[in-house]
Legacy VTK file of the C-alpha trace (Angstrom):
# vtk DataFile Version 3.0
C-alpha trace
ASCII
DATASET POLYDATA
POINTS 299 float
0.000 0.000 0.000
1.183 3.495 -0.809
0.885 6.373 1.643
-2.104 7.771 -0.231
-3.776 4.368 0.005
-3.250 4.380 3.749
-4.863 7.810 4.000
-7.983 6.801 2.066
-8.229 3.525 3.980
-8.142 5.317 7.345
-10.517 8.057 6.200
-13.141 5.581 4.969
-12.763 3.397 8.057
-13.383 6.432 10.287
-16.303 7.882 8.342
-17.908 4.881 6.656
-18.500 7.071 3.629
-16.528 7.685 0.439
-17.947 11.204 0.201
-16.950 12.110 3.763
-13.535 10.495 3.338
-12.932 12.556 0.180
-13.902 15.727 2.035
-11.572 14.868 4.914
-8.680 14.444 2.471
-9.669 17.547 0.450
-10.045 15.586 -2.792
-12.989 14.890 -5.068
-15.187 11.813 -4.642
-14.091 10.353 -8.012
-10.455 10.756 -6.967
-11.183 9.009 -3.651
-13.000 6.185 -5.458
-10.061 5.791 -7.833
-7.597 5.669 -4.908
-9.617 2.983 -3.148
-9.938 0.922 -6.313
-6.193 1.174 -6.958
-5.407 0.079 -3.381
-7.701 -2.939 -3.704
-6.165 -3.920 -7.055
-2.667 -3.782 -5.581
-3.683 -5.774 -2.511
-5.730 -8.340 -4.435
-8.798 -8.161 -2.189
-11.611 -5.775 -1.278
-11.178 -3.454 1.671
-14.792 -2.360 2.137
-18.290 -3.639 1.448
-21.452 -1.553 1.311
-23.875 -2.446 4.106
-27.073 -0.420 4.527
-25.586 2.548 2.696
-22.307 2.585 4.668
-18.866 1.261 3.780
-17.864 -1.444 6.251
-14.369 -2.922 6.485
-13.967 -6.486 5.230
-12.378 -9.230 7.330
-9.072 -8.677 5.498
-9.245 -4.938 6.158
-9.886 -5.526 9.873
-6.757 -7.692 10.035
-4.766 -4.939 8.308
-6.218 -2.149 10.451
-3.791 -2.173 13.432
-0.727 -1.988 11.177
-2.273 0.623 8.905
-3.246 2.712 11.941
0.323 2.529 13.236
1.722 3.616 9.863
-0.766 6.466 9.690
0.274 7.623 13.167
3.922 7.516 12.088
3.034 9.548 9.008
1.271 12.128 11.175
4.343 12.315 13.420
6.511 13.035 10.376
4.117 15.787 9.316
4.123 17.364 12.778
7.913 17.268 12.891
8.182 18.782 9.403
5.723 21.529 10.364
7.680 22.205 13.539
10.927 22.492 11.612
9.270 24.843 9.118
7.343 27.006 11.559
9.725 26.902 14.541
13.255 27.444 13.254
14.533 27.863 16.807
14.716 24.085 17.197
12.952 20.897 18.181
14.112 18.182 20.595
12.763 14.631 20.594
13.485 13.552 24.130
13.089 10.240 25.902
13.416 9.664 29.633
12.722 7.203 32.401
9.202 7.825 33.802
10.513 8.997 37.194
12.735 11.615 35.550
9.862 12.858 33.420
8.035 13.666 36.632
10.766 15.054 38.867
13.570 16.396 36.672
12.450 17.372 33.179
9.657 19.907 33.861
11.980 22.541 35.330
14.617 21.979 32.635
12.087 22.227 29.809
10.673 25.409 31.346
14.160 26.906 31.657
14.941 25.989 28.047
11.759 27.600 26.770
12.318 30.694 28.928
15.756 31.057 27.372
14.616 30.203 23.840
10.806 30.586 23.578
10.590 29.113 20.085
12.017 25.719 21.013
9.585 22.774 20.907
9.716 19.336 22.512
8.389 15.863 21.813
8.783 13.984 25.113
8.382 10.225 25.580
8.620 8.356 28.896
9.979 4.857 28.375
11.902 2.188 30.236
15.548 1.545 29.313
15.041 -0.961 26.498
12.517 1.310 24.781
14.774 4.347 25.171
17.640 2.483 23.511
15.411 1.316 20.664
14.026 4.825 20.200
17.529 6.230 19.798
18.707 3.481 17.453
15.606 3.856 15.264
16.114 7.666 15.238
12.767 8.336 16.867
14.592 10.113 19.717
17.472 12.607 19.765
18.376 12.272 23.467
17.483 9.895 26.285
17.822 10.563 30.025
18.090 7.383 32.055
19.212 5.651 35.234
20.688 2.893 33.050
24.466 2.508 33.314
24.853 -0.149 30.635
26.785 0.607 27.432
25.155 -0.074 24.052
26.656 -0.465 20.593
26.038 2.667 18.518
25.206 4.828 21.532
27.298 7.113 23.729
26.523 7.442 27.411
27.634 10.559 29.294
27.146 11.234 33.030
24.642 13.899 34.056
24.914 13.632 37.814
23.206 11.432 40.359
20.238 11.052 42.637
19.941 8.765 45.665
17.565 6.177 47.023
15.522 7.252 50.031
12.968 5.694 52.359
9.416 7.034 52.037
6.691 6.102 54.479
4.161 7.293 57.038
5.920 6.344 60.277
8.089 8.973 61.956
10.737 8.234 64.568
12.344 11.667 64.616
15.373 10.593 62.600
16.291 11.891 59.149
18.240 8.760 58.216
17.718 5.021 58.365
19.713 1.888 57.634
18.489 -0.869 55.366
18.766 -3.236 58.325
16.195 -1.085 60.168
13.645 -1.746 57.417
13.738 -5.553 57.246
10.679 -5.899 59.471
8.662 -3.354 57.440
6.379 -4.152 54.529
8.400 -2.811 51.629
7.564 -1.460 48.194
10.578 -1.682 45.886
11.545 -1.220 42.255
11.874 -4.251 39.997
15.494 -5.449 40.084
15.607 -5.083 36.291
15.421 -1.332 36.900
18.837 0.244 37.547
17.666 1.616 40.913
16.055 -1.676 41.838
19.240 -3.544 40.922
21.322 -1.170 43.077
19.022 -1.726 46.045
19.087 -5.501 45.606
22.897 -5.513 45.503
23.020 -3.497 48.726
20.582 -5.876 50.427
22.558 -8.904 49.254
25.850 -7.358 50.411
24.395 -6.936 53.906
22.761 -10.369 53.928
19.284 -8.847 54.260
16.078 -10.452 53.015
13.229 -8.037 53.835
9.539 -8.690 53.308
8.883 -7.244 49.841
5.119 -6.895 49.592
4.932 -5.016 46.298
7.336 -4.747 43.377
6.684 -2.024 40.804
8.082 -0.744 37.525
8.098 2.988 38.235
9.174 5.185 41.154
6.053 7.343 41.173
3.800 4.286 41.479
5.861 3.226 44.501
5.346 6.700 46.001
1.597 6.576 45.398
1.366 3.140 47.036
3.317 4.360 50.068
1.021 7.362 50.375
-1.987 5.019 50.283
-0.531 3.102 53.225
0.395 -0.032 51.290
3.884 -0.157 52.756
7.215 1.619 53.034
8.842 2.566 49.705
12.482 2.817 48.703
12.634 5.151 45.720
14.768 7.868 44.178
14.906 11.298 45.793
13.979 13.186 42.595
10.611 11.454 42.397
10.031 11.853 46.138
10.553 15.612 45.924
7.936 15.792 43.168
5.398 13.573 44.946
5.888 14.283 48.653
2.506 14.827 50.325
1.478 15.908 53.832
1.804 13.095 56.323
4.640 11.387 54.431
8.107 11.042 55.960
11.369 10.877 53.985
14.611 9.475 55.355
17.975 9.232 53.672
19.645 5.840 53.695
22.811 5.386 55.738
25.143 4.674 54.042
23.698 6.467 50.991
22.886 4.586 47.792
23.629 6.953 44.921
22.000 6.327 41.543
23.886 7.738 38.527
21.965 9.637 35.862
23.097 9.469 32.241
22.324 10.983 28.858
22.343 8.650 25.849
22.981 9.881 22.295
23.807 8.251 18.969
27.568 7.874 18.617
27.769 8.790 14.933
25.534 11.859 15.113
27.189 15.129 16.169
25.319 17.063 18.821
23.870 20.409 17.807
24.375 23.512 19.942
20.721 23.193 20.936
21.298 19.665 22.245
24.497 20.653 24.046
22.790 23.562 25.796
19.912 21.341 26.878
22.291 18.693 28.241
24.152 21.387 30.171
20.880 22.562 31.714
20.083 18.961 32.659
23.477 18.642 34.371
22.924 21.848 36.331
19.466 20.705 37.425
20.862 17.326 38.538
23.540 19.075 40.584
20.975 21.329 42.263
18.703 18.398 43.121
21.606 16.308 44.430
22.520 19.072 46.884
18.950 19.592 48.104
17.417 17.906 51.129
14.864 15.426 49.710
12.674 15.936 52.766
11.739 19.411 51.620
10.439 19.777 48.049
LINES 1 300
299 0 1 2 3 4 5 6 7 8 9 10 11 12 13 14 15 16 17 18 19 20 21 22 23 24 25 26 27 28 29 30 31 32 33 34 35 36 37 38 39 40 41 42 43 44 45 46 47 48 49 50 51 52 53 54 55 56 57 58 59 60 61 62 63 64 65 66 67 68 69 70 71 72 73 74 75 76 77 78 79 80 81 82 83 84 85 86 87 88 89 90 91 92 93 94 95 96 97 98 99 100 101 102 103 104 105 106 107 108 109 110 111 112 113 114 115 116 117 118 119 120 121 122 123 124 125 126 127 128 129 130 131 132 133 134 135 136 137 138 139 140 141 142 143 144 145 146 147 148 149 150 151 152 153 154 155 156 157 158 159 160 161 162 163 164 165 166 167 168 169 170 171 172 173 174 175 176 177 178 179 180 181 182 183 184 185 186 187 188 189 190 191 192 193 194 195 196 197 198 199 200 201 202 203 204 205 206 207 208 209 210 211 212 213 214 215 216 217 218 219 220 221 222 223 224 225 226 227 228 229 230 231 232 233 234 235 236 237 238 239 240 241 242 243 244 245 246 247 248 249 250 251 252 253 254 255 256 257 258 259 260 261 262 263 264 265 266 267 268 269 270 271 272 273 274 275 276 277 278 279 280 281 282 283 284 285 286 287 288 289 290 291 292 293 294 295 296 297 298
């Protein structure tokens, strides 16, 4: 199927009418009919049948629909990017990040970037590590901010700074710090060990010979925070997310000794960074430094 075939297919599937599909695509009805006929000839089967005056997708068309929808969404993304490049010459950044960083780190950096350069636009995606890597390799992303410390072929990883793991719960004992050994009798909420932060925590527990009662294992830091706030247990999460989600009645304690979690920026090795990208990375580094120096107990 050609791109024009995809457009007419989606338009008819949405409207159920050749006339309405033609209007949506700003073409004549004969042109729309010709496009549909050409698509069906190339495919070797009918895409629509007329039922009670409406065009209804055939079984073959229904099977094709998810893939055609995905391609149409990709086409729309290309159009939006092209329009952004045309209408906003100041620059556009396609940014990926771990979900926790999208909540606690990026908002202030994006605001600062737009204050400094109002014309800049962003396309922000929150993914886990594997998806961030794939997004960079497939050129769907320009930059990716992650907790991941692994090296990948074709990608360059540069340090941004660090955050730390902290204890978040509802019980207060007057202390601002706690040891992992003090938490073994608590009902804990922790990150999946496949997450860089979760793996760091698990290594620390193993090194101390601790086997706490893990009641809930989650994929994202902010879900762990929400569960702790709901009284489901005591969470061990990163300080950046805690600062963004700290609510009245919640208590934050630093771990002793501290467990620092490195933050990195991933880029494609063969692609030179633009000045726009370099400035944004510098702002990220400054924000990481500021957050690392702040007391996580006070957002």
